[in-house]
VOPAGU-2260 file (C-alpha; in pm, 1 decimal, decimal comma):
REM VOPAGU-2260
SITE   aa  ch    i         X         Y         Z
SITE  MET   A    0    7022,0    9467,4    6682,3
SITE  THR   A    1    7295,3    9353,4    6922,1
SITE  ASN   A    2    7176,2    9323,8    7280,8
SITE  ALA   A    3    7382,7    9372,6    7598,9
SITE  PHE   A    4    7446,0    8998,8    7639,0
SITE  GLN   A    5    7600,5    8980,4    7292,3
SITE  LYS   A    6    7812,7    9292,9    7353,2
SITE  ALA   A    7    7930,5    9197,2    7700,7
SITE  LEU   A    8    8018,1    8841,6    7599,3
SITE  SER   A    9    8135,9    8887,9    7242,8
SITE  THR   A   10    8439,6    8690,8    7131,5
SITE  SER   A   11    8655,6    9005,1    7151,4
SITE  ALA   A   12    8527,0    9083,4    7502,7
SITE  LEU   A   13    8614,6    8727,9    7611,2
SITE  HIS   A   14    8963,1    8767,4    7461,2
SITE  ASP   A   15    9009,4    9095,8    7651,9
SITE  ALA   A   16    8895,9    8934,0    7977,2
SITE  TRP   A   17    9133,0    8640,4    7921,2
SITE  ARG   A   18    9432,6    8865,3    7850,1
SITE  GLU   A   19    9356,5    9072,3    8159,4
SITE  MET   A   20    9328,7    8760,7    8374,1
SITE  LEU   A   21    9648,5    8609,7    8234,0
SITE  THR   A   22    9846,4    8932,8    8281,2
SITE  LYS   A   23    9733,6    8997,0    8637,9
SITE  SER   A   24    9753,2    8641,2    8772,3
SITE  SER   A   25   10045,8    8532,9    8988,9
SITE  ALA   A   26   10255,3    8222,8    8919,1
SITE  ALA   A   27   10068,2    8035,7    9193,5
SITE  SER   A   28    9720,3    8131,5    9071,6
SITE  ARG   A   29    9811,1    8025,8    8718,0
SITE  ARG   A   30    9851,3    7671,1    8846,8
SITE  THR   A   31    9528,3    7670,2    9048,9
SITE  GLU   A   32    9267,6    7439,6    8898,0
SITE  GLY   A   33    8889,9    7465,3    8901,8
SITE  VAL   A   34    8660,8    7165,8    8944,2
SITE  ASP   A   35    8727,8    7071,4    8580,5
SITE  GLY   A   36    9099,1    7019,4    8656,4
SITE  THR   A   37    9207,0    7299,4    8421,1
SITE  SER   A   38    9447,4    7574,6    8532,1
SITE  ILE   A   39    9527,8    7905,4    8362,8
SITE  ASN   A   40    9852,8    7746,9    8241,2
SITE  ASP   A   41    9656,4    7457,0    8089,9
SITE  PHE   A   42    9405,4    7690,5    7926,2
SITE  ASP   A   43    9688,2    7901,4    7784,6
SITE  GLN   A   44    9814,8    7604,0    7580,9
SITE  ASN   A   45    9527,7    7650,0    7334,8
SITE  ALA   A   46    9352,6    7964,6    7455,7
SITE  MET   A   47    9229,1    8099,5    7122,3
SITE  ALA   A   48    9048,8    7778,8    7027,9
SITE  ALA   A   49    8907,7    7743,4    7380,5
SITE  ILE   A   50    8768,2    8097,5    7370,8
SITE  ARG   A   51    8606,8    8032,2    7031,6
SITE  ARG   A   52    8435,8    7724,4    7179,7
SITE  LEU   A   53    8329,7    7925,1    7485,1
SITE  SER   A   54    8186,6    8197,2    7261,7
SITE  GLY   A   55    7989,4    7933,9    7071,4
SITE  GLU   A   56    7843,9    7792,8    7395,6
SITE  LEU   A   57    7731,6    8140,4    7501,0
SITE  ARG   A   58    7572,1    8217,8    7165,1
SITE  SER   A   59    7386,3    7887,1    7153,7
SITE  GLY   A   60    7262,1    7910,3    7513,4
SITE  ALA   A   61    7450,0    7594,0    7613,5
SITE  PHE   A   62    7679,1    7770,5    7860,8
SITE  GLN   A   63    7631,6    7694,5    8231,7
SITE  PHE   A   64    7852,4    7798,1    8523,9
SITE  GLN   A   65    8018,0    7502,1    8694,3
SITE  ARG   A   66    8057,9    7444,6    9066,3
SITE  LEU   A   67    8330,8    7625,8    9257,8
SITE  LYS   A   68    8641,1    7463,5    9399,9
SITE  PRO   A   69    8698,7    7537,0    9771,8
SITE  VAL   A   70    9045,1    7657,7    9875,9
SITE  THR   A   71    9119,6    7740,0   10239,4
SITE  ILE   A   72    9349,6    8030,3   10323,1
SITE  ILE   A   73    9471,8    8147,7   10662,1
SITE  LYS   A   74    9386,1    8509,7   10747,4
SITE  PRO   A   75    9631,6    8738,9   10935,2
SITE  ASN   A   76    9440,5    8670,6   11259,0
SITE  GLY   A   77    9506,6    8296,5   11222,3
SITE  LYS   A   78    9147,9    8208,7   11132,8
SITE  ARG   A   79    9061,2    8023,3   10812,6
SITE  ARG   A   80    8862,2    8152,7   10518,3
SITE  VAL   A   81    8722,8    7954,5   10226,5
SITE  ILE   A   82    8783,0    8104,7    9882,5
SITE  ALA   A   83    8569,3    7959,4    9602,4
SITE  ILE   A   84    8758,7    7917,2    9274,3
SITE  PRO   A   85    8558,3    7915,4    8948,5
SITE  THR   A   86    8684,9    7728,7    8643,3
SITE  VAL   A   87    8899,3    7932,3    8402,9
SITE  LYS   A   88    8612,3    7948,6    8153,1
SITE  ASP   A   89    8374,4    8078,4    8419,0
SITE  ARG   A   90    8627,9    8336,1    8537,0
SITE  ILE   A   91    8661,6    8466,6    8180,4
SITE  VAL   A   92    8283,8    8501,7    8146,0
SITE  GLN   A   93    8248,1    8673,0    8482,8
SITE  ARG   A   94    8542,9    8906,6    8416,4
SITE  ALA   A   95    8388,6    9008,1    8081,2
SITE  LEU   A   96    8058,4    9081,6    8258,5
SITE  VAL   A   97    8237,3    9287,6    8524,5
SITE  ASN   A   98    8419,1    9488,4    8258,0
SITE  PHE   A   99    8097,3    9563,7    8070,3
SITE  LEU   A  100    7885,4    9649,1    8374,9
SITE  SER   A  101    8156,3    9854,0    8549,5
SITE  GLU   A  102    8191,0   10067,7    8238,8
SITE  LYS   A  103    7824,2   10105,2    8146,9
SITE  TYR   A  104    7692,8   10157,5    8500,8
SITE  ALA   A  105    7985,6   10353,8    8646,0
SITE  TYR   A  106    7758,3   10653,8    8704,6
SITE  LYS   A  107    7526,7   10441,7    8921,1
SITE  LEU   A  108    7803,0   10269,9    9117,0
SITE  THR   A  109    8000,5   10585,7    9195,1
SITE  ASN   A  110    7908,8   10782,4    9507,6
SITE  ASP   A  111    8081,1   10978,5    9784,8
SITE  ILE   A  112    8101,7   10676,5   10017,9
SITE  SER   A  113    8213,8   10363,9    9832,2
SITE  TYR   A  114    8571,2   10309,6    9714,4
SITE  GLY   A  115    8598,8    9933,3    9673,4
SITE  PHE   A  116    8596,0    9772,7    9327,0
SITE  ILE   A  117    8479,8   10087,4    9149,1
SITE  LYS   A  118    8640,7   10216,0    8830,7
SITE  LYS   A  119    8897,6   10492,4    8892,9
SITE  ARG   A  120    8872,9   10446,1    9271,1
SITE  SER   A  121    9155,0   10299,0    9479,5
SITE  VAL   A  122    9262,3   10198,2    9829,0
SITE  LYS   A  123    9506,2   10491,5    9820,6
SITE  GLN   A  124    9228,1   10742,6    9750,1
SITE  ALA   A  125    9015,1   10597,0   10029,5
SITE  ALA   A  126    9307,0   10615,8   10274,2
SITE  LEU   A  127    9392,0   10977,6   10186,5
SITE  ASN   A  128    9026,3   11078,3   10218,4
SITE  ALA   A  129    9017,0   10910,6   10559,3
SITE  VAL   A  130    9302,9   11139,3   10672,2
SITE  ALA   A  131    9121,6   11450,8   10548,6
SITE  MET   A  132    8796,1   11344,3   10712,5
SITE  ARG   A  133    8959,9   11272,3   11046,6
SITE  LYS   A  134    9129,7   11613,0   11045,4
SITE  ALA   A  135    8783,1   11768,1   11018,7
SITE  HIS   A  136    8602,8   11517,8   11245,2
SITE  PRO   A  137    8852,4   11349,1   11484,5
SITE  TRP   A  138    8626,7   11093,6   11653,9
SITE  VAL   A  139    8598,8   10758,0   11474,9
SITE  PHE   A  140    8349,4   10473,8   11461,5
SITE  LYS   A  141    8505,0   10172,4   11287,6
SITE  THR   A  142    8323,8    9847,7   11201,3
SITE  ASP   A  143    8257,6    9590,9   10929,6
SITE  VAL   A  144    7957,3    9394,3   10813,0
SITE  THR   A  145    7939,4    9060,2   10992,6
SITE  ALA   A  146    8026,5    8768,0   10757,9
SITE  PHE   A  147    7911,8    8992,2   10475,0
SITE  PHE   A  148    7946,0    8776,6   10163,7
SITE  ASP   A  149    7820,7    8460,7   10336,5
SITE  ASN   A  150    7508,4    8637,8   10467,9
SITE  ILE   A  151    7394,2    8830,0   10159,7
SITE  PRO   A  152    7022,7    8747,7   10104,8
SITE  ARG   A  153    6997,4    8635,6    9743,0
SITE  GLU   A  154    6641,5    8759,9    9697,3
SITE  LYS   A  155    6754,0    9113,5    9789,0
SITE  LEU   A  156    7054,5    9090,0    9559,0
SITE  ARG   A  157    6828,3    8964,3    9278,8
SITE  ALA   A  158    6602,8    9267,3    9331,0
SITE  ALA   A  159    6905,9    9500,3    9325,6
SITE  ILE   A  160    7029,1    9346,9    8998,7
SITE  GLU   A  161    6684,7    9385,8    8840,1
SITE  ARG   A  162    6666,4    9747,4    8958,2
SITE  PHE   A  163    7012,8    9864,7    8854,2
SITE  VAL   A  164    7096,0    9653,7    8549,2
SITE  LYS   A  165    6843,9    9765,6    8290,6
SITE  ASP   A  166    6977,3    9521,8    8030,0
SITE  ARG   A  167    6733,8    9235,7    8082,7
SITE  SER   A  168    6932,6    9010,8    7848,8
SITE  LEU   A  169    7200,8    8993,1    8122,3
SITE  HIS   A  170    6972,8    8905,6    8412,5
SITE  GLY   A  171    6971,2    8531,1    8353,7
SITE  ILE   A  172    7348,3    8484,8    8350,9
SITE  LEU   A  173    7391,4    8722,9    8649,0
SITE  PHE   A  174    7135,3    8527,5    8851,8
SITE  GLN   A  175    7309,1    8205,6    8756,7
SITE  ALA   A  176    7644,2    8343,5    8879,6
SITE  MET   A  177    7479,6    8462,6    9201,5
SITE  GLU   A  178    7358,1    8107,8    9267,6
SITE  CYS   A  179    7693,9    7935,6    9211,2
SITE  GLU   A  180    7775,2    7689,6    9488,4
SITE  ILE   A  181    8091,4    7518,8    9611,2
SITE  GLU   A  182    8161,0    7158,8    9512,2
SITE  ASP   A  183    8106,2    6972,0    9841,0
SITE  GLY   A  184    8099,8    6609,9    9725,4
SITE  ARG   A  185    8431,9    6513,5    9883,3
SITE  LYS   A  186    8427,1    6365,2   10232,3
SITE  GLY   A  187    8412,4    6624,7   10507,1
SITE  VAL   A  188    8388,5    6927,8   10275,8
SITE  ALA   A  189    8019,5    6998,0   10344,0
SITE  LYS   A  190    8082,0    6990,7   10719,4
SITE  LYS   A  191    8379,0    7229,1   10690,5
SITE  LEU   A  192    8173,6    7470,1   10482,0
SITE  ARG   A  193    7897,2    7473,0   10742,7
SITE  GLU   A  194    8156,5    7537,2   11015,5
SITE  GLN   A  195    8272,5    7839,3   10813,7
SITE  GLY   A  196    7914,1    7967,6   10795,7
SITE  ILE   A  197    7874,7    7886,1   10425,3
SITE  ILE   A  198    7519,0    7764,1   10366,6
SITE  THR   A  199    7379,4    7645,8   10033,4
SITE  GLY   A  200    7129,2    7895,2    9895,4
SITE  GLN   A  201    7256,5    8182,0   10109,4
SITE  GLY   A  202    7519,8    8445,6   10037,6
SITE  ILE   A  203    7752,6    8479,4    9742,0
SITE  ARG   A  204    8086,7    8307,2    9719,8
SITE  GLN   A  205    8412,2    8495,0    9764,4
SITE  GLY   A  206    8655,5    8429,1    9484,9
SITE  MET   A  207    8419,7    8492,9    9192,5
SITE  PRO   A  208    8504,8    8802,2    8982,8
SITE  LEU   A  209    8142,0    8917,2    9006,7
SITE  SER   A  210    8119,3    8902,4    9387,4
SITE  PRO   A  211    8260,2    9254,3    9454,4
SITE  LEU   A  212    8027,4    9407,2    9193,1
SITE  PHE   A  213    7732,8    9224,0    9348,9
SITE  SER   A  214    7828,0    9366,1    9690,7
SITE  ASN   A  215    7822,8    9723,8    9558,6
SITE  LEU   A  216    7484,6    9672,6    9394,0
SITE  LEU   A  217    7338,0    9539,1    9718,1
SITE  LEU   A  218    7481,0    9820,7    9933,9
SITE  HIS   A  219    7392,8   10104,1    9694,8
SITE  ASP   A  220    7088,8   10211,9    9899,7
SITE  PHE   A  221    7289,0   10183,9   10221,9
SITE  ASP   A  222    7547,8   10423,7   10075,1
SITE  ALA   A  223    7268,5   10660,2    9966,1
SITE  ALA   A  224    7125,2   10658,4   10319,1
SITE  ILE   A  225    7468,5   10753,2   10459,9
SITE  VAL   A  226    7488,5   11047,5   10217,6
SITE  LYS   A  227    7132,1   11156,7   10302,5
SITE  LYS   A  228    7213,7   11154,7   10676,2
SITE  LYS   A  229    7523,2   11365,7   10598,4
SITE  PHE   A  230    7761,5   11133,6   10781,0
SITE  SER   A  231    8133,3   11168,9   10706,2
SITE  ALA   A  232    8204,9   10809,5   10612,8
SITE  LEU   A  233    8389,8   10572,6   10379,8
SITE  ARG   A  234    8314,1   10215,8   10274,4
SITE  TYR   A  235    8550,6    9970,9   10109,1
SITE  ALA   A  236    8351,6    9649,2   10045,6
SITE  ASP   A  237    8233,7    9556,8   10397,4
SITE  ASP   A  238    8489,8    9776,9   10577,9
SITE  LEU   A  239    8319,8   10087,0   10726,2
SITE  ILE   A  240    8459,9   10397,5   10895,6
SITE  PHE   A  241    8261,4   10699,7   11021,9
SITE  PHE   A  242    8403,3   11030,5   11147,3
SITE  GLY   A  243    8237,1   11256,9   11403,2
SITE  ASN   A  244    8295,0   11546,5   11639,3
SITE  ASP   A  245    8217,1   11358,0   11961,5
SITE  ARG   A  246    8130,6   11015,4   12100,2
SITE  GLN   A  247    7757,3   11077,8   12058,8
SITE  GLU   A  248    7794,3   11119,0   11681,5
SITE  CYS   A  249    7985,5   10789,4   11665,7
SITE  GLU   A  250    7719,6   10611,4   11870,0
SITE  ALA   A  251    7456,5   10754,0   11634,6
SITE  ALA   A  252    7654,0   10613,7   11339,4
SITE  ALA   A  253    7660,8   10270,6   11506,1
SITE  ASP   A  254    7283,1   10279,7   11561,5
SITE  PHE   A  255    7231,9   10394,4   11202,7
SITE  CYS   A  256    7439,3   10104,3   11062,6
SITE  LEU   A  257    7247,6    9848,4   11266,9
SITE  ALA   A  258    6909,9    9986,2   11154,5
SITE  GLU   A  259    6997,6   10027,7   10784,8
SITE  LEU   A  260    7178,6    9696,0   10744,7
SITE  ARG   A  261    6893,8    9514,9   10920,6
SITE  LYS   A  262    6676,5    9611,8   10620,2
SITE  LEU   A  263    6913,3    9401,8   10408,1
SITE  GLY   A  264    6924,8    9108,9   10649,2
SITE  LEU   A  265    7278,8    9206,8   10755,4
SITE  SER   A  266    7442,0    9331,8   11073,2
SITE  ILE   A  267    7758,1    9465,9   11238,8
SITE  PRO   A  268    7921,6    9351,1   11565,9
SITE  ALA   A  269    7790,6    9521,0   11880,9
SITE  LEU   A  270    8019,4    9780,0   12040,3
SITE  ASP   A  271    8024,7    9596,3   12372,5
SITE  ALA   A  272    8064,4    9239,6   12235,5
SITE  PRO   A  273    8378,0    9037,4   12326,6
SITE  ASP   A  274    8653,5    9063,9   12061,0
SITE  THR   A  275    8429,8    9300,6   11867,9
SITE  LYS   A  276    8533,6    9457,5   11538,3
SITE  SER   A  277    8318,0    9761,8   11619,7
SITE  PHE   A  278    8486,0   10033,6   11825,1
SITE  ILE   A  279    8492,0   10407,3   11887,2
SITE  CYS   A  280    8824,1   10596,2   11892,6
SITE  ALA   A  281    8881,5   10928,3   12066,9
SITE  PRO   A  282    9081,9   11197,5   11878,8
SITE  ASN   A  283    9411,8   11101,1   12047,0
SITE  ALA   A  284    9384,5   10729,3   11961,6
SITE  PRO   A  285    9507,5   10560,1   11642,3
SITE  THR   A  286    9261,3   10358,3   11435,4
SITE  GLU   A  287    9301,9   10105,0   11154,3
SITE  PHE   A  288    9154,8   10135,0   10805,9
SITE  LEU   A  289    9240,8    9916,9   10505,7
SITE  GLY   A  290    9548,5    9773,6   10675,0
SITE  LEU   A  291    9686,0   10119,2   10758,1
SITE  GLU   A  292    9703,9   10301,8   11089,5
SITE  LEU   A  293    9540,1   10645,2   11096,9
SITE  SER   A  294    9732,8   10811,2   11378,4
SITE  PRO   A  295    9760,5   11147,8   11556,0
SITE  ASN   A  296   10078,1   11323,4   11444,5
SITE  LYS   A  297   10189,5   11670,1   11565,2
SITE  GLY   A  298    9842,4   11816,4   11591,1
SITE  THR   A  299    9711,1   11652,4   11276,9
SITE  TYR   A  300    9673,0   11294,4   11142,1
SITE  SER   A  301    9882,9   11078,1   10915,2
SITE  LEU   A  302    9883,7   10728,5   10771,5
SITE  ARG   A  303   10133,0   10476,2   10900,5
SITE  LEU   A  304   10191,1   10113,2   10824,0
SITE  SER   A  305   10118,4    9949,5   11156,9
SITE  THR   A  306   10358,8    9716,8   11337,8
SITE  LYS   A  307   10104,6    9439,6   11284,4
SITE  GLN   A  308   10095,1    9500,1   10908,9
SITE  ILE   A  309   10475,8    9518,2   10884,7
SITE  GLN   A  310   10491,9    9184,3   11064,1
SITE  SER   A  311   10239,8    9040,3   10817,1
SITE  ILE   A  312   10459,0    9157,5   10524,8
SITE  ARG   A  313   10765,5    9011,9   10698,3
SITE  GLU   A  314   10598,6    8671,0   10733,2
SITE  ASP   A  315   10483,3    8680,2   10370,0
SITE  MET   A  316   10834,0    8758,7   10243,0
SITE  LEU   A  317   11012,0    8513,2   10473,5
SITE  ARG   A  318   10800,3    8228,9   10336,3
SITE  MET   A  319   11011,4    8270,9   10023,5
SITE  GLY   A  320   11323,9    8169,5   10216,7
SITE  SER   A  321   11280,1    7803,8   10125,8
SITE  VAL   A  322   11382,8    7630,0    9803,0
SITE  SER   A  323   11085,2    7393,6    9816,6
SITE  HIS   A  324   10844,4    7687,0    9848,2
SITE  LEU   A  325   11015,8    7875,9    9566,6
SITE  LEU   A  326   11002,4    7575,3    9334,5
SITE  SER   A  327   10632,2    7534,1    9411,1
SITE  GLN   A  328   10593,4    7890,7    9277,8
SITE  SER   A  329   10810,9    7819,5    8968,8
SITE  ILE   A  330   11083,8    8047,8    9105,4
SITE  THR   A  331   11449,3    7951,8    9052,6
SITE  LEU   A  332   11779,8    8122,3    9128,7
SITE  LYS   A  333   11765,2    8269,8    8780,0
SITE  ASN   A  334   11460,8    8485,3    8856,4
SITE  LEU   A  335   11469,7    8499,9    9239,0
SITE  GLY   A  336   11621,0    8848,3    9257,0
SITE  GLN   A  337   11367,4    8982,6    9011,5
SITE  VAL   A  338   11077,7    8827,2    9204,8
SITE  LEU   A  339   11198,5    8963,1    9540,9
SITE  ALA   A  340   11250,1    9309,6    9393,4
SITE  ALA   A  341   10905,9    9307,8    9231,1
SITE  LYS   A  342   10744,7    9197,6    9556,9
SITE  GLY   A  343   10921,6    9467,3    9756,2
SITE  ASN   A  344   10842,2    9736,6    9499,5
SITE  GLY   A  345   10480,2    9625,2    9501,4
SITE  PHE   A  346   10457,3    9678,6    9876,8
SITE  LEU   A  347   10626,3   10020,1    9848,5
SITE  ALA   A  348   10387,6   10128,3    9573,2
SITE  ALA   A  349   10087,8   10011,6    9774,7
SITE  TYR   A  350   10197,9   10196,1   10087,3
SITE  ASP   A  351   10358,5   10509,3    9943,3
SITE  VAL   A  352   10098,5   10723,2   10123,4
SITE  CYS   A  353   10243,5   10619,4   10460,3
SITE  GLU   A  354   10433,3   10867,5   10673,7
SITE  ASN   A  355   10673,7   10591,7   10782,6
SITE  LEU   A  356   10762,3   10479,7   10428,2
SITE  ASN   A  357   11137,6   10499,1   10502,2
SITE  GLU   A  358   11088,5   10256,3   10792,1
SITE  VAL   A  359   10889,1   10025,0   10562,5
SITE  GLN   A  360   11163,9   10044,0   10298,4
SITE  GLN   A  361   11433,1    9957,0   10553,0
SITE  ASN   A  362   11224,0    9667,3   10681,5
SITE  LEU   A  363   11185,9    9533,3   10328,8
SITE  LYS   A  364   11563,2    9546,8   10272,9
SITE  ASP   A  365   11618,9    9364,9   10601,5
SITE  ILE   A  366   11357,8    9098,8   10515,1
SITE  GLU   A  367   11506,9    9046,8   10168,2
SITE  GLN   A  368   11850,0    8986,4   10321,5
SITE  LYS   A  369   11709,9    8737,3   10574,5
SITE  THR   A  370   11525,0    8556,3   10293,2
SITE  LEU   A  371   11840,3    8521,6   10083,3
SITE  LEU   A  372   12049,3    8411,0   10383,9
SITE  SER   A  373   11791,4    8144,0   10469,9
SITE  ILE   A  374   11806,2    8002,2   10116,5
SITE  TYR   A  375   12186,2    8010,4   10088,4
SITE  LYS   A  376   12258,3    7868,6   10436,0
SITE  ASN   A  377   11972,9    7627,9   10502,5
SITE  ASP   A  378   11901,8    7489,5   10155,2
SITE  LEU   A  379   12222,9    7540,0    9958,2
SITE  GLY   A  380   12465,5    7483,7   10247,8
SITE  ILE   A  381   12670,1    7795,8   10174,3
SITE  GLU   A  382   12870,2    7932,9   10467,5
SITE  THR   A  383   12800,8    8296,2   10386,3
SITE  LYS   A  384   13031,0    8434,1   10657,9
SITE  LYS   A  385   13331,6    8281,4   10482,5
SITE  LEU   A  386   13253,2    8439,0   10147,5
SITE  SER   A  387   13460,8    8721,4   10001,9
SITE  LYS   A  388   13309,4    9066,1    9962,4
SITE  GLU   A  389   13282,5    9011,0    9586,5
SITE  ALA   A  390   13107,2    8676,3    9632,9
SITE  ARG   A  391   12856,5    8829,7    9878,4
SITE  THR   A  392   12788,0    9112,8    9635,1
SITE  PHE   A  393   12738,6    8856,7    9355,6
SITE  LEU   A  394   12477,7    8675,2    9569,6
SITE  GLY   A  395   12296,9    8999,2    9651,9
SITE  LEU   A  396   12410,9    9003,4   10015,9
SITE  GLN   A  397   12516,1    9320,1   10193,3
């Protein structure tokens, strides 16, 4: 009899997880190494043999997750966040587990509240539902769980795993993934992690494929309590939005969140705290959800890409206006146009629910032109103003 461990982590399941990871990874992430010094590109040199060895380790019980490599990224607000990168082997194992559990336990993970990291649910669906909900209930309470991943109590997550995942053969490897820690042996790393609120033995590390699934398991009862209270609400990971008919309903939602999350050892920012992420919006005020602006529009509500988000896209695209940056991403003149087009089309696809899509499209065209001009003028020394119309067209300039 084949148990769940053997099914979830069969050689074919590992191959599927590897192909998925390879297909979806960007050029930059393919070069990112784990603590073992191996990148996706390295692993790809002899992937089939490596997966056979990995499968053997899992079957024999010799497999152990390795430590996580810390990578610091800058968030849109200028603050830093530590992302923990597993080794390629560990990512394959975790991705295979996610695939198995998301399929088998879809019925348990799906509810009327949660939209993040759930099969057949998307950001777009969550955003469109937010519009419909605000039309019916125009007051908004918006918040997020304070330092969610870093504050998850592991004993409560362990209990949630035991309760929801009935396949006991998977418990050991799931607990082991839950307890993965960041490699902090290098000078100063441990101090930086503490400054970021990352404490050994507490929370789960962002960057692991299993982390989003773990978050949904932990918050399952919280979602159920929202449904039982009959709140109009949506959750995407730790991003929460409630809709009501007046300020009192929004204040009740805030009190509810504080009380329910306290049971899990978690919290949300207070409404009256400085620079708080918790706020109440009256019907005539725009609010933000999932990077989009939910705004009043001619007696109803619509989704717009906010000025702040457009600026964030602009900065992301303009970073490509440097030859050194492009080369670091393995981008050359040969594939530059294709990369820029794919990036722009990706943004348009992601934001095609926005009422101001034409404005977004025009901004993307403008940014693409500025990116190309920066490369041609600053790095290649081309005086673009002196070029003929045909030459400008050849270079993709308007």
